[in-house]
C-alpha positions as CSV (number, residue, x, y, z in Angstrom):
1,M,-3.7,12.9,17.8
2,L,-6.6,13.3,15.5
3,R,-10.2,14.1,16.5
4,L,-13.3,14.2,14.3
5,L,-16.0,16.0,16.2
6,D,-19.5,15.6,14.7
7,I,-18.2,16.3,11.2
8,S,-20.2,16.3,8.0
9,L,-18.6,16.2,4.6
10,A,-20.1,16.6,1.2
11,R,-19.1,16.4,-2.5
12,G,-21.1,18.9,-4.5
13,V,-24.7,18.4,-3.4
14,R,-24.2,14.9,-2.2
15,V,-23.5,14.4,1.6
16,L,-20.9,11.7,2.0
17,Y,-21.4,11.3,5.7
18,S,-22.6,13.3,8.7
19,K,-22.2,13.6,12.4
20,A,-19.1,11.4,12.5
21,S,-17.2,11.6,15.8
22,L,-14.0,9.6,16.1
23,I,-10.7,9.9,18.0
24,A,-7.3,8.5,16.9
25,S,-5.0,8.1,19.9
26,D,-1.2,8.7,19.7
27,G,0.6,6.0,17.8
28,E,-2.7,4.2,16.7
29,R,-2.7,2.4,13.4
30,I,-6.0,2.9,11.6
31,G,-7.4,1.5,8.3
32,L,-9.9,3.8,6.6
33,V,-12.2,1.6,4.4
34,G,-15.3,1.9,2.3
35,P,-16.5,1.6,-1.3
36,N,-15.0,3.8,-4.0
37,G,-16.5,7.3,-4.0
38,C,-17.6,7.1,-0.3
39,G,-15.3,10.0,0.7
40,K,-12.1,8.5,2.1
41,S,-9.8,10.7,0.2
42,T,-12.1,13.7,0.9
43,L,-11.6,13.1,4.6
44,F,-7.8,13.3,4.1
45,A,-8.3,16.6,2.2
46,A,-10.3,17.9,5.2
47,V,-7.7,16.8,7.7
48,L,-5.0,18.6,5.6
49,G,-7.1,21.7,5.6
50,E,-7.6,21.6,1.8
51,L,-11.4,21.8,2.3
52,A,-13.7,22.7,5.1
53,P,-16.3,20.3,6.6
54,E,-20.0,21.2,6.1
55,S,-20.3,21.1,9.9
56,G,-18.4,19.9,12.9
57,E,-14.7,20.3,13.8
58,I,-11.4,18.5,13.0
59,E,-8.6,18.7,15.6
60,A,-5.3,17.6,13.9
61,P,-1.6,18.3,14.5
62,E,-0.1,21.4,13.0
63,P,0.4,21.1,9.2
64,D,4.2,20.8,9.5
65,R,3.6,17.7,11.7
66,I,1.4,15.9,9.2
67,A,3.0,13.7,6.6
68,H,1.1,12.7,3.5
69,V,1.9,11.5,0.0
70,A,1.8,14.3,-2.6
71,Q,-0.4,13.5,-5.6
72,D,1.6,15.3,-8.3
73,I,5.4,15.5,-8.4
74,E,7.1,18.0,-10.7
75,A,9.9,16.7,-13.0
76,V,12.6,18.5,-11.1
77,D,16.4,18.2,-11.6
78,E,17.3,17.4,-8.0
79,T,18.2,13.7,-7.4
80,A,15.9,11.1,-5.9
81,L,17.9,11.2,-2.7
82,Q,17.8,15.0,-2.5
83,F,14.0,14.9,-3.2
84,V,13.4,12.4,-0.4
85,M,15.6,14.3,2.1
86,S,13.7,17.5,1.3
87,G,10.8,15.8,3.1
88,H,12.6,16.2,6.4
89,A,11.3,19.6,7.4
90,P,13.5,20.3,10.4
91,L,16.6,19.6,8.3
92,M,15.5,21.8,5.5
93,R,14.7,24.6,8.0
94,A,18.1,24.2,9.6
95,K,19.9,24.4,6.3
96,S,17.9,27.4,5.3
97,D,18.7,29.1,8.6
98,Y,22.4,28.3,8.1
99,A,22.5,29.7,4.6
100,E,20.7,32.8,5.7
101,A,23.1,33.3,8.6
102,K,26.1,32.8,6.4
103,A,24.9,35.3,3.9
104,G,24.1,37.8,6.8
105,G,27.7,37.7,8.1
106,D,26.6,37.6,11.8
107,D,29.1,35.2,13.5
108,M,26.9,34.5,16.5
109,Q,23.9,33.7,14.3
110,L,26.1,31.6,12.1
111,A,27.5,29.6,15.1
112,A,24.0,29.0,16.4
113,A,22.7,27.9,13.0
114,A,25.7,25.6,12.5
115,A,25.2,24.0,16.0
116,A,21.5,23.4,15.2
117,L,22.4,21.8,11.9
118,A,25.0,19.6,13.5
119,E,22.6,18.5,16.2
120,L,20.2,17.2,13.5
121,N,23.0,15.0,12.1
122,E,22.5,15.3,8.3
123,G,24.6,12.1,7.8
124,A,22.2,10.0,9.9
125,I,19.2,11.6,8.0
126,S,20.9,10.8,4.7
127,A,21.4,7.2,5.8
128,E,17.7,6.9,6.8
129,A,16.7,8.3,3.3
130,H,18.9,5.6,1.7
131,T,17.2,2.9,3.8
132,I,13.8,4.1,2.8
133,L,14.8,4.3,-0.9
134,H,16.3,0.8,-0.8
135,G,13.2,-0.5,1.0
136,L,11.0,0.8,-1.8
137,G,13.1,-0.8,-4.5
138,F,15.6,2.0,-5.5
139,T,19.2,1.1,-6.1
140,D,22.1,3.4,-5.2
141,A,22.4,4.3,-8.8
142,Q,18.8,5.2,-9.1
143,A,19.0,7.3,-5.9
144,A,21.5,9.5,-7.7
145,L,19.3,10.0,-10.8
146,P,17.2,13.2,-11.2
147,V,13.5,13.0,-10.5
148,R,12.5,13.9,-14.0
149,E,14.0,10.6,-15.3
150,F,11.6,8.4,-13.4
151,S,8.2,7.2,-14.8
152,G,4.9,8.0,-13.1
153,G,4.9,4.8,-10.9
154,W,8.4,5.4,-9.7
155,R,7.6,9.0,-8.9
156,N,4.8,7.8,-6.8
157,R,7.3,5.7,-4.9
158,L,9.5,8.8,-4.4
159,A,6.5,10.7,-3.0
160,L,5.8,7.8,-0.6
161,A,9.5,7.8,0.5
162,R,9.4,11.6,1.0
163,A,6.3,11.2,3.3
164,L,8.0,8.5,5.3
165,M,11.0,10.7,5.7
166,R,9.1,13.5,7.3
167,P,9.1,13.6,11.2
168,A,5.4,13.8,12.0
169,D,2.7,13.2,14.5
170,L,0.2,12.1,11.9
171,L,0.9,10.0,8.8
172,L,-1.8,9.8,6.1
173,L,-1.3,7.1,3.4
174,D,-3.7,6.9,0.5
175,E,-3.3,3.5,-1.4
176,P,0.4,3.3,-0.6
177,T,0.8,-0.2,-2.1
178,N,-0.7,0.6,-5.5
179,H,2.6,1.1,-7.3
180,L,4.8,-1.3,-5.2
181,D,6.0,-4.8,-5.8
182,L,5.4,-7.4,-3.1
183,D,9.0,-7.0,-1.7
184,S,8.4,-3.3,-1.1
185,V,5.0,-4.0,0.4
186,I,6.6,-6.4,2.9
187,W,9.3,-3.8,3.7
188,L,6.6,-1.1,4.2
189,E,4.7,-3.2,6.6
190,A,7.8,-3.7,8.7
191,W,8.7,0.0,8.5
192,L,5.2,1.1,9.7
193,K,5.4,-1.0,12.8
194,H,8.2,1.3,14.1
195,V,6.8,4.6,13.0
196,R,5.9,6.7,16.1
197,A,3.2,8.8,14.5
198,T,-0.5,8.0,14.4
199,V,-1.1,6.3,11.0
200,V,-4.2,6.4,8.9
201,V,-4.2,4.2,5.8
202,I,-6.6,4.0,2.9
203,S,-6.1,0.6,1.2
204,H,-7.9,-2.1,-0.7
205,D,-5.2,-4.6,0.2
206,R,-6.8,-6.7,2.9
207,E,-3.6,-8.5,4.0
208,F,-1.7,-5.3,4.2
209,L,-4.4,-3.9,6.5
210,D,-4.4,-7.1,8.5
211,R,-0.7,-6.7,9.2
212,C,-0.5,-2.9,9.6
213,V,-3.6,-1.6,11.5
214,S,-5.3,-2.3,14.8
215,T,-8.4,-0.2,14.2
216,I,-10.8,0.2,11.3
217,W,-12.8,3.3,10.4
218,S,-15.5,2.2,8.0
219,V,-17.5,4.7,5.9
220,E,-21.0,3.2,6.0
221,D,-24.7,4.1,6.4
222,G,-24.0,7.8,6.0
223,T,-21.4,8.0,8.8
224,I,-18.0,6.6,9.9
225,R,-18.0,3.7,12.4
226,R,-15.1,2.5,14.4
227,Y,-14.2,-1.2,14.8
228,A,-11.5,-2.6,17.0
229,G,-9.0,-4.9,15.3
230,N,-7.6,-5.5,11.9
231,Y,-9.5,-5.9,8.6
232,S,-10.4,-9.6,9.2
233,A,-11.7,-8.7,12.7
234,F,-13.7,-5.8,11.2
235,E,-15.4,-8.1,8.7
236,Q,-16.6,-10.4,11.5
237,L,-17.7,-7.6,13.8
238,R,-19.6,-5.9,11.0
239,V,-21.5,-9.1,10.2
240,E,-22.4,-9.4,13.8
241,R,-23.5,-5.8,14.0
242,L,-25.7,-6.2,10.9
243,R,-27.2,-9.4,12.4
244,Q,-28.1,-7.5,15.6
245,Q,-29.4,-4.6,13.6
246,A,-31.6,-7.0,11.6
247,A,-32.9,-8.6,14.8
248,G,-33.5,-5.1,16.3
249,A,-35.4,-4.0,13.2
250,K,-37.7,-7.1,13.4
251,A,-38.4,-6.5,17.1
252,Y,-39.2,-2.8,16.3
253,E,-41.6,-3.8,13.6
254,R,-43.4,-6.3,15.8
255,T,-43.8,-3.8,18.6
256,A,-44.8,-1.0,16.3
257,E,-47.3,-3.1,14.4
258,H,-48.9,-4.2,17.7
259,L,-49.2,-0.6,18.9
260,R,-50.6,0.6,15.5
261,A,-53.1,-2.2,15.5
262,Y,-54.3,-1.3,19.0
263,I,-54.5,2.4,18.1
264,E,-56.5,1.7,14.9
265,R,-58.9,-0.6,16.8
266,F,-59.6,1.6,19.8
267,R,-58.7,5.3,19.1
268,Y,-62.4,6.2,18.3
269,K,-63.9,4.3,21.3
270,A,-64.5,6.6,24.2
271,S,-63.9,3.9,26.8
272,K,-60.5,3.2,25.3
273,A,-59.5,6.7,24.2
274,R,-57.0,7.2,27.1
275,Q,-55.3,3.9,26.4
276,A,-55.1,4.6,22.7
277,Q,-53.5,8.0,23.3
278,S,-51.0,6.3,25.6
279,R,-50.1,3.9,22.8
280,I,-49.7,6.8,20.3
281,K,-47.2,8.4,22.7
282,M,-45.4,5.0,23.1
283,L,-45.2,4.7,19.3
284,E,-43.8,8.2,18.9
285,K,-41.1,7.5,21.5
286,L,-40.3,4.0,20.2
287,E,-36.8,4.3,18.7
288,A,-36.9,3.3,15.1
289,V,-34.3,0.7,14.0
290,E,-33.6,1.0,10.4
291,P,-33.8,-2.3,8.6
292,V,-30.5,-3.6,7.3
293,R,-30.1,-2.7,3.7
294,A,-29.8,-5.7,1.5
295,R,-26.2,-5.8,0.3
296,S,-25.8,-8.1,-2.6
297,E,-22.2,-9.3,-3.0
298,W,-21.1,-8.9,-6.6
299,R,-19.7,-12.0,-8.1
300,F,-18.6,-12.9,-11.6
301,E,-16.9,-15.9,-13.2
302,F,-14.6,-16.8,-16.0
303,P,-16.6,-19.2,-18.3
304,A,-15.3,-22.8,-18.5
305,P,-12.8,-23.2,-21.3
306,E,-14.0,-24.9,-24.5
307,R,-10.9,-27.0,-24.6
308,L,-8.6,-28.2,-21.8
309,P,-5.4,-29.7,-23.3
310,E,-3.1,-31.4,-20.9
311,H,0.1,-29.6,-22.1
312,L,-0.2,-25.8,-22.3
313,L,3.3,-24.4,-22.3
314,D,6.8,-26.0,-22.2
315,A,10.1,-23.9,-22.2
316,E,13.7,-25.1,-22.4
317,G,16.7,-22.8,-22.1
318,M,14.6,-19.8,-22.9
319,S,16.2,-16.3,-23.0
320,L,14.3,-13.0,-23.1
321,G,15.3,-9.4,-23.3
322,Y,15.1,-6.1,-25.1
323,E,17.2,-4.6,-27.9
324,G,19.9,-7.2,-27.5
325,R,20.0,-6.9,-23.7
326,E,19.3,-10.2,-22.0
327,V,17.0,-9.9,-19.0
328,L,16.2,-13.6,-18.4
329,S,18.2,-16.7,-19.4
330,G,18.1,-20.4,-19.1
331,V,14.4,-20.4,-18.3
332,S,12.8,-23.9,-18.4
333,F,9.4,-24.9,-17.1
334,S,6.2,-26.8,-17.9
335,I,2.6,-25.5,-17.4
336,R,0.0,-28.2,-17.3
337,S,-3.8,-28.2,-17.3
338,G,-5.3,-26.9,-14.0
339,E,-2.0,-25.6,-12.6
340,R,-2.1,-22.3,-10.6
341,I,1.1,-20.4,-10.4
342,G,2.1,-17.1,-8.6
343,V,5.2,-15.2,-9.8
344,L,7.3,-13.4,-7.2
345,G,10.2,-11.0,-7.5
346,V,11.2,-7.4,-7.2
347,N,10.3,-4.7,-9.7
348,G,12.8,-4.9,-12.6
349,A,13.7,-8.6,-12.0
350,G,11.9,-9.6,-15.2
351,K,8.4,-10.7,-14.1
352,S,6.6,-8.8,-16.9
353,T,9.3,-9.8,-19.3
354,L,8.6,-13.4,-18.6
355,V,4.8,-12.9,-19.0
356,K,5.3,-11.1,-22.3
357,G,7.5,-14.0,-23.5
358,L,4.8,-16.5,-22.5
359,C,2.1,-14.6,-24.3
360,G,4.1,-14.1,-27.5
361,E,4.4,-10.3,-27.1
362,L,8.2,-10.6,-26.9
363,P,10.3,-12.8,-29.2
364,L,12.8,-15.3,-27.8
365,M,16.5,-14.5,-27.9
366,A,17.4,-18.1,-27.4
367,G,15.9,-21.5,-26.4
368,K,12.6,-23.1,-27.1
369,L,8.9,-22.4,-26.2
370,W,6.3,-25.0,-27.2
371,R,2.6,-24.1,-27.1
372,G,0.2,-26.9,-26.6
373,Q,-2.4,-27.7,-29.3
374,G,-5.6,-25.8,-28.4
375,L,-3.8,-23.3,-26.1
376,S,-5.8,-20.1,-25.6
377,I,-4.3,-17.4,-23.4
378,G,-6.2,-14.7,-21.7
379,Y,-3.7,-11.9,-21.0
380,F,-4.3,-9.0,-18.7
381,A,-1.7,-6.3,-18.2
382,Q,-1.8,-2.6,-17.2
383,H,-0.7,-1.4,-20.6
384,Q,-3.8,-3.1,-22.1
385,L,-6.0,-0.7,-20.3
386,D,-4.4,2.0,-22.4
387,A,-5.1,-0.1,-25.5
388,L,-8.9,0.1,-25.0
389,R,-10.5,2.2,-27.6
390,L,-11.5,5.3,-25.6
391,D,-14.2,6.4,-28.1
392,E,-15.9,3.0,-27.9
393,T,-18.4,1.6,-25.4
394,P,-18.3,-1.7,-23.6
395,L,-21.0,-3.0,-25.9
396,E,-19.0,-1.9,-29.0
397,H,-15.8,-3.5,-27.7
398,L,-17.6,-6.8,-27.2
399,R,-19.5,-6.6,-30.5
400,R,-16.1,-6.2,-32.3
401,L,-15.1,-9.6,-30.9
402,S,-18.4,-11.3,-31.8
403,P,-20.2,-9.3,-34.5
404,D,-22.8,-12.1,-35.1
405,T,-23.9,-12.5,-31.4
406,R,-27.3,-11.1,-30.4
407,E,-27.1,-7.7,-28.6
408,Q,-29.1,-9.0,-25.7
409,D,-26.6,-11.8,-25.1
410,L,-23.8,-9.2,-25.2
411,R,-25.7,-7.0,-22.7
412,D,-26.4,-10.0,-20.4
413,F,-22.7,-10.9,-20.4
414,L,-21.6,-7.3,-19.6
415,G,-24.1,-7.1,-16.8
416,G,-22.2,-9.9,-15.1
417,F,-19.2,-7.5,-15.0
418,R,-21.4,-4.6,-13.6
419,F,-22.0,-2.9,-16.9
420,S,-25.8,-2.6,-17.1
421,G,-28.4,-0.3,-18.5
422,D,-26.9,2.9,-19.9
423,Q,-23.4,1.9,-18.7
424,V,-22.9,-0.4,-21.7
425,N,-23.1,2.7,-23.9
426,E,-20.6,4.8,-21.9
427,Q,-17.4,5.5,-23.7
428,A,-14.3,3.9,-22.2
429,G,-12.5,7.3,-22.2
430,S,-14.8,8.5,-19.4
431,M,-14.3,5.5,-17.2
432,S,-12.2,5.2,-14.0
433,G,-9.2,2.9,-13.8
434,G,-11.3,0.3,-12.0
435,E,-14.0,0.3,-14.6
436,K,-11.5,0.0,-17.4
437,A,-9.9,-3.0,-15.6
438,R,-13.4,-4.6,-15.3
439,L,-14.0,-4.1,-19.0
440,A,-10.6,-5.6,-19.9
441,L,-11.4,-8.7,-17.7
442,A,-14.8,-9.0,-19.4
443,L,-13.2,-9.0,-22.8
444,I,-10.8,-11.7,-21.7
445,A,-13.5,-13.8,-20.1
446,W,-15.6,-13.6,-23.3
447,K,-12.9,-15.5,-25.3
448,K,-13.0,-18.5,-22.8
449,P,-9.3,-19.0,-22.5
450,N,-7.8,-22.1,-20.9
451,L,-4.7,-20.2,-19.5
452,L,-5.2,-16.9,-17.7
453,V,-2.0,-14.8,-17.5
454,L,-2.6,-11.8,-15.2
455,D,0.0,-9.1,-14.6
456,E,-0.9,-7.0,-11.5
457,P,-4.7,-7.3,-12.1
458,T,-5.8,-5.7,-8.8
459,N,-4.3,-2.3,-9.4
460,H,-7.2,0.2,-9.5
461,L,-9.7,-2.3,-8.1
462,D,-11.7,-1.7,-4.9
463,M,-12.0,-4.3,-2.2
464,E,-15.3,-5.7,-3.5
465,T,-14.0,-6.1,-7.0
466,R,-10.7,-7.7,-5.7
467,E,-12.8,-10.2,-3.7
468,A,-14.9,-11.0,-6.8
469,L,-11.8,-11.5,-8.9
470,T,-10.3,-13.7,-6.2
471,M,-13.5,-15.9,-6.1
472,A,-13.6,-16.1,-9.9
473,L,-10.0,-17.2,-10.2
474,S,-10.4,-19.7,-7.3
475,T,-13.3,-21.5,-9.2
476,F,-11.8,-21.1,-12.8
477,G,-11.5,-24.5,-14.5
478,G,-8.4,-23.7,-16.5
479,S,-4.9,-22.8,-15.6
480,V,-3.7,-19.5,-14.0
481,L,-0.4,-17.6,-13.8
482,I,-0.5,-14.4,-11.8
483,V,2.0,-11.6,-11.0
484,S,0.6,-9.6,-8.1
485,H,1.5,-7.8,-4.9
486,D,-1.9,-8.8,-3.4
487,R,-1.1,-11.7,-1.1
488,H,-4.7,-12.5,-0.4
489,L,-5.3,-13.1,-4.1
490,L,-2.1,-15.2,-4.4
491,R,-2.9,-17.3,-1.4
492,A,-6.5,-18.0,-2.6
493,A,-5.8,-18.5,-6.4
494,T,-2.4,-20.1,-6.7
495,E,-0.8,-23.3,-5.5
496,R,2.8,-23.0,-6.9
497,L,5.2,-20.1,-6.7
498,W,7.9,-19.1,-9.1
499,L,10.7,-16.7,-8.1
500,V,12.3,-14.4,-10.7
501,H,15.7,-13.4,-9.4
502,E,19.0,-12.4,-10.9
503,G,18.0,-13.3,-14.4
504,R,16.6,-16.8,-13.5
505,V,13.2,-18.3,-13.0
506,T,13.1,-21.0,-10.3
507,E,10.5,-22.8,-8.2
508,F,10.1,-21.2,-4.8
509,E,10.0,-23.9,-2.1
510,G,7.9,-22.3,0.5
511,D,4.8,-20.1,1.0
512,L,4.2,-16.4,1.1
513,D,5.2,-16.1,4.7
514,D,8.5,-17.8,4.0
515,Y,9.0,-15.3,1.1
516,A,8.3,-12.4,3.5
517,E,10.9,-13.7,5.8
518,L,13.4,-14.0,2.9
519,V,12.7,-10.5,1.8
520,L,13.2,-9.0,5.3
521,A,16.3,-11.2,5.8
522,S,17.7,-10.0,2.5
523,R,17.2,-6.4,3.4
524,R,19.0,-7.0,6.7
525,D,21.8,-8.7,4.8
526,E,22.1,-5.7,2.5
527,K,22.6,-3.5,5.6
528,S,25.2,-6.0,7.0
529,A,26.9,-6.2,3.6
530,A,27.0,-2.4,3.5
531,R,28.6,-2.3,6.9
532,A,31.0,-5.1,6.0
533,A,31.9,-3.3,2.8
534,K,32.6,-0.1,4.8
535,A,34.8,-2.0,7.2
536,A,36.5,-3.7,4.2
537,S,37.6,-0.4,2.9
538,S,39.9,-0.1,5.9
539,D,40.8,-3.8,5.8
540,A,42.1,-4.8,2.4
541,Q,42.4,-8.4,3.6
542,Q,38.6,-8.9,3.5
543,T,37.4,-9.5,-0.1
544,P,33.8,-9.1,-1.3
545,R,33.5,-12.8,-1.4
546,E,34.5,-13.1,2.3
547,A,32.0,-10.4,3.2
548,R,29.3,-12.4,1.5
549,K,30.4,-15.5,3.4
550,A,30.3,-13.6,6.6
551,A,26.8,-12.3,5.9
552,A,25.7,-15.9,5.1
553,R,27.1,-17.1,8.4
554,E,25.3,-14.3,10.2
555,R,22.1,-15.3,8.4
556,A,22.5,-18.9,9.5
557,R,23.2,-17.9,13.1
558,I,20.1,-15.7,13.2
559,A,18.0,-18.6,11.8
560,E,19.3,-20.9,14.5
561,L,18.4,-18.3,17.1
562,K,14.9,-18.1,15.8
563,K,14.1,-21.8,15.9
564,P,13.0,-22.2,19.5
565,F,10.8,-19.1,19.4
566,R,9.1,-20.3,16.2
567,K,8.5,-23.7,17.8
568,R,7.0,-22.2,20.9
569,L,4.8,-19.9,18.9
570,S,3.4,-22.9,17.0
571,E,2.7,-24.7,20.2
572,I,0.9,-21.7,21.7
573,E,-1.2,-21.2,18.5
574,S,-2.2,-24.8,18.5
575,R,-3.2,-24.8,22.2
576,V,-5.1,-21.5,21.9
577,A,-7.1,-23.0,18.9
578,E,-8.0,-26.0,21.1
579,L,-9.0,-23.7,24.0
580,E,-11.1,-21.4,21.7
581,E,-13.1,-24.4,20.5
582,S,-13.6,-25.7,24.0
583,L,-14.6,-22.3,25.3
584,S,-17.1,-21.8,22.5
585,E,-18.8,-25.1,23.5
586,L,-18.7,-24.2,27.2
587,D,-20.2,-20.7,26.6
588,S,-23.0,-22.3,24.6
589,R,-23.8,-24.5,27.5
590,I,-23.6,-21.7,30.1
591,A,-25.8,-19.5,28.0
592,D,-28.6,-22.1,28.0
593,P,-31.0,-21.5,30.9
594,A,-31.8,-25.2,31.0
595,F,-28.2,-25.9,31.9
596,Y,-28.7,-24.5,35.4
597,Q,-31.6,-26.9,36.1
598,G,-29.3,-29.9,36.0
599,N,-26.9,-31.4,38.5
600,P,-25.4,-28.5,40.7
601,E,-22.1,-30.3,40.9
602,E,-21.8,-30.5,37.1
603,V,-22.8,-26.9,36.8
604,Q,-20.1,-25.9,39.3
605,A,-17.5,-28.1,37.4
606,V,-18.3,-26.5,34.1
607,L,-18.1,-23.0,35.5
608,K,-14.7,-23.8,37.0
609,Q,-13.5,-25.3,33.8
610,R,-14.6,-22.2,31.9
611,A,-12.7,-20.0,34.3
612,A,-9.6,-22.1,34.2
613,E,-9.5,-22.3,30.4
614,G,-10.2,-18.6,30.1
615,E,-7.2,-17.8,32.3
616,E,-5.0,-20.3,30.4
617,K,-6.0,-18.7,27.1
618,D,-5.2,-15.1,28.4
619,S,-1.9,-16.3,29.8
620,L,-0.9,-18.0,26.5
621,E,-1.9,-14.9,24.5
622,E,0.4,-12.8,26.7
623,E,3.2,-15.3,26.2
624,W,2.6,-15.2,22.4
625,L,3.2,-11.5,22.4
626,E,6.4,-11.9,24.5
627,V,7.7,-14.7,22.3
628,S,6.9,-12.8,19.1
629,E,8.9,-9.8,20.4
630,K,11.8,-12.1,21.2
631,L,11.6,-13.6,17.7
632,E,11.7,-10.1,16.2
633,Q,14.7,-9.1,18.4
634,A,16.5,-12.3,17.3
635,G,15.9,-11.3,13.7
636,S,17.4,-7.9,14.3
C-alpha cells in the first residue's frame, strides 16, 4: 500500500504541488499523469526516500519491497540473464547466506541455508527471468551476452526486466514503453495484469494507460487529484469537473457581486448599517471558487504539399542490408498519393532498415526502387535529433534552409511549433529530447514534403505534443508511413498496416487488436514450442517440423475455443451501447421537472423502463467480465 498524507514537494524554490493526500490500495493499478516538469518523477524519488517532502508524510512499503527501474546501468561483465536474476532480492540473499555458511564451515548453518535456497527454487526463478527477457524482445543468445555489450536502449530494457523480476509490494514504472517496440508493449500490458503488487505508472502512451490502469492520479492546479477509471475515463471526468468548476465560479461571482453592490450602497447609511455588516460577513464566509484557467490546446499542422504526384514509390524484389548481410529480401510494394501506412514488427526485424532504404539512406543490395516525379520525403528518425547542430538556435536552423525568407516569417512558423520569443534563440544543445523532436518536426514541415516517413516519432514527446502530432498527421494532405509503438497514433493516422517479419515485408490483414492477439499467441507458441523441444530431447521420433505442426494444431484448437466467447462479447457490447443511448434519453426526460406534470401512467411507465434497462445493463456488464475471463482462460 502507498499513502500520501498532505504532502508538499518542491524543486528548488518552485512548489510542484502541496497538500496532496492519496491512498493506493493493495493491487491497484495507477497512472500518474501531468505535463512535463510537473513533478511526476519527483514523486517517485520521494516514495523511494531519495528526497524528503517539504511537508506531510509518505507511507510506503519497506525499500526492499519496492521495485523500480534504475536510471543508470553500469557496463558490467555479468550476463543479461544474471543481471535480471539479481533483481530477485530473496534469491540473492539466500545465495549470499549459503556462500557465507559454506565459508564458515558450520554444517547446521550450511544445511539451513541450503534448505532456504532450495525452497526458493532457483530453476523456476531462472525460467521466469527467461520469460521476462523473451517478452521484452531478448533472444536466448542475447540473454547470454554480457551487459556491457548492449546499447543504451537495450540496457533500459534490462533495467525494466530486473524491476519486473523483483518480488515487491509496490512497482514504480517511469515511462516503461519508451524503449520498447509494439510487441514488447503488448507483452508488458499482459504481464502487468498478473502482477500482485500495487503498480504506479508514469506514461505518455494513452492506450497503454487505458489497458493497464484503473485509477489516474493527475498533477494539476498545484495538487494531485484522483480520478476513477483509465485514461479515457479520466479525460471525460476532468472535462466534467472543469465544467462544474466554471459554473461554480460564475455562481460565486454573481453572488459576490450582488453582496459587494449592497455593501457599497448601504454601508454608510445608519439605517442599513447592520444589514451591510451582515453582508460583509457573508462575503467573507463565501467560499471562493477559482475560475477555470483557460487551457489552450496546442495544435500544429504540416503544410499542404506543393505537389501531389499519384505515384510516389514503387519497389520490386528489393533487398536491403548492411556490410553484405541481407536483412530484408524480396520486398515489393507501391505507395500512392494519400496512402497512410503503419509498419509493425519486433525490434531487429528490419523496420528501420526498410525506412532507410525508402529514404535513400541505405543502398539497395538487389531489386528496383522507383521514385515518382516530384516525390519529396520528410524523414524523421531518432538519430536525426543527434544530427541537429547543438550550437545553433531554431531560428538559425530554419534560416539555413531558407536564407532569403524574412526573419518574421521564420519566427511565425517556429511559433506554431511552440518556439516563441527568446526560445527561437536558445541553442539546441540545451534543449530537452522533446524540444529537439519538435524542432526536427518543424524543419521537416517547412520543406512541405508529400510523403512523411516517421520512425518512432513519439519518443520523448509528452501527452499534449503526441496528441498535437496525431491531429497534424490525421489532417495532412500527403502520404504517411509510420513506425511507432504508439497505437493511438497508428489508429488515428494510418489506414494500412505492413508487417516486417523474417526478412519479408507483407500486408497485414487485420487491425491493431488482431496484431496484439497474434503477438500474445506467438509468445504462447514459443512457450509451447520450448516445452515440445524439451520433450523431443527424450523422444527422438518427434522432429522440429512435427513440433511446429503440433504447435499450429494447438493454436487452431485455441482459436476455435475462443470463437463463442468472442461472439457473445460482441453481442453484449452491441446491446450495452443500445441501452446506454436509451438510458441517456430516459435520464434527460426524468431530469426535466415538466416531465412529472404529464400523464401519471406515462411517468410510471418511463420510470419502470429506466429501472428495467438499468438492471439489464448492470447484468450484461457482469456477464461481460465473466465471458472476458473465460476468453482469457481459453487463450491460456
